[in-house]
Each structure stands twice: as structure tokens, then as C-alpha cells.
N, C-alpha and C positions, 0 to 999 in steps of 0.2 A: 373578527371571528371568521369572516369569509377567507381571509388570508391564511389563517391556521388550518382551516378545513382544506383549502386548496393545496397547502404545503403537505398535509398528511396524505392526500390523494396522490400527489406527485411522488412522494416517497414510496408509497405502496406500489404504484405503477413501475417505478424504477426498480424496486426490489423484485417484482414479478419478472420484469424483463431480464434482470441480471441472473436470476436463478434459472431462467430458461435459456440463457445465453450459453453458447458453446465456448469451450476453451480455445484460445488462439495463441499459438506459440509466437515468439519474437526473438530476434537476435539483435543485440546492440552492444555497445561498449559501456563500461562503467566510467566514472570520472578519472580513473587511473589508466584507462586504455585496455582493460581486461575484457575479453569477450563474455557477454552474458547471454546465455541461451535459456529461456524460461523452461523448456522441456527438460533440460538436464537437472534443474533444481527440483521440478515437480516429480521427477522420477525417484528422488530420494525421500520425499515426504511432503507435507503441506508447505505451501509457499504463501507468504503474505506480501502483497504489493501495497506499499503505503505511498500515496500521492500527496505531495506537499509543495509549498512555496517558501522561499527563504525569508520573506517578509511577514509571514503569518505566525503570530505568537502561539496559537494553539497547535499549529503544525510543529513548531520547534519543541514544544513540551511533549507532544506525542513521540517525536523522534528520540528525545532523551530517554523516555520510558521504553521505547522499542529496543534501544541498545541493551538495556538491562534484561528484557524478556528474551531477546535474541541470544544473548550469552547464556542464559539459563537453559534454553531448549535446543540450541543448534546441534548438540551432540545426540539428540534424539531424532534427528531428521528434519527439524524445522528450519526453514530458510526465510529470511526477510530481505526484501529488495526495496530500498527507498527510491522513489521515482519523483525527481524534482521536475516541476512543470513551470518553472520561471520562464520569462521570455528571454530572448537572446541578449538583451541589454543587461540583465541582472545575473546571468549564469556565472559570471566571473567570480562572484562572491561565494558560490556554492562549494567549490573545492576547498577554499580556505576555511569556511564554516565547518564542513565535515571533518577536516583535519584538526581544527581547534577543539571540536567536541570529542574527538577520539573514536568516532564511529568505526566499527569493524565490519559492518554489513556493507554489501555493495550498494552504491548509489549511482543511478543512471540519470541522464538528462533527457527529458521528453519535451523539448522546446516547441515542437510542432503539435504536441498533445495527441499524437496518433494512438499511443498506447493507452493514455488516459481515456480518450473517447471510445477506443476499442472495448474497454472494460467498463463502460457506462458512466464515466465521469462527465460532469457538466461544468462549464466555465468557472463559476465562482464558488463551487462546492468543494472546499478543502478544509481540513484534511479529509481524505477519503481513503478507505482501505478495503481490500477484499482478500479473502483467504481461498486459495485454490487447493483442493484436496489432491491426494496422490492419484485418485481416480479421474483427475482432470475436470472435476465439477466444482462450481463455485460453492464453497462451504458456507461462507457468511460474508456480509458487507456491513460497512458502517460509515456514516457521514458525520463529520464534525468530531470534536474532541473537547472534553472538559476533565478537569482533575478528577481522578478516580476511575476513568474509563479504562485505564490500564488493567484493572482487575477483571473487567468484562472481556477485554482482549485476550488476556492470559487464559481465562476459562475457555474461550473459543479455540485457542491454540491447543490446549490440552485435549479438548474434544476432537479436534481435527487430527491430532497425533494418535488418538485412540481409534479412529475410524480408518486407519491406513491398512 
């Protein structure tokens, strides 16, 4: 019981810190060598950063569902950026996995976890996502993924699109 209470308190503190957190831009390359500048995406509408690992089953399920959601809302100004946080040893698998899955959203590698930590991620807490509104404020965050969460994610995206 103490562990559950501690976990709830930790999540509440993290949520409070995130919502008070300021937006921080970054420039990096996706796995295909294309420049990714966060501010250029945020300028068009809400952006979801989805942090994941290639060996994480729930991360993979979330990514598959995000492809569907991304395709559905990208023409409305929504952007999704997959942020892989594998270590240097396993990143070689990421590009082939992304290609095999047919993902059309950009995927970046964050092997040093600077972007992950900059946006409140903690070492073993994946999948983890956050939505940044066009106003550059953190609109929502979520830790973990289970089947059915894609409905909640889609609702958050619809709300973020409506608040631009």
C-alpha cells in the first residue's frame, strides 16, 4: 500500500512540475537525416512527443496506434514525433523497425536522453508522452500504455487541436 501511495504522490509531483515547466525548443535529426526543429512543428499546431524503447511491448503497441492517429489528424495541424531512447547498442534496430512498421511520422534518437529528461522523463518510465499546444504550453502528459489508451490520447489531441 505504501508503494502505491508513494507512486501516486510521485506522479502528482511530476505532473505539477511538467505543467509548470517551460517549453524548450530543440533541433536534431530524424533517423533519415532530416532536420527536426520542434518550434517549426509547434508553430503549426499541437505536437505530441512520444518517448519509447524498441524492446518495450507497450511502447510498440502505442507507436502502432499513434501511426493511425497521426494519419487521421496530421492535416488538421497535429504533429507526432516518436522519440526513441534506446541506448547506443540497440539503436541499430530502430530504423529497420520503423521502416518495417511503415511509420510516416518522424522518429528521432535520444540516446543520451537529454530531450527525455528535459521534458520530465525518468529512466524506466516508458512509454511516456506529452502534448505541447500551439501556445507552447504542456497540454497533457501520460505515463504508460495499455490497450484502449489510444481513445484517451485521441480525445486529448482533439482537445489540443480545438484550443489552438
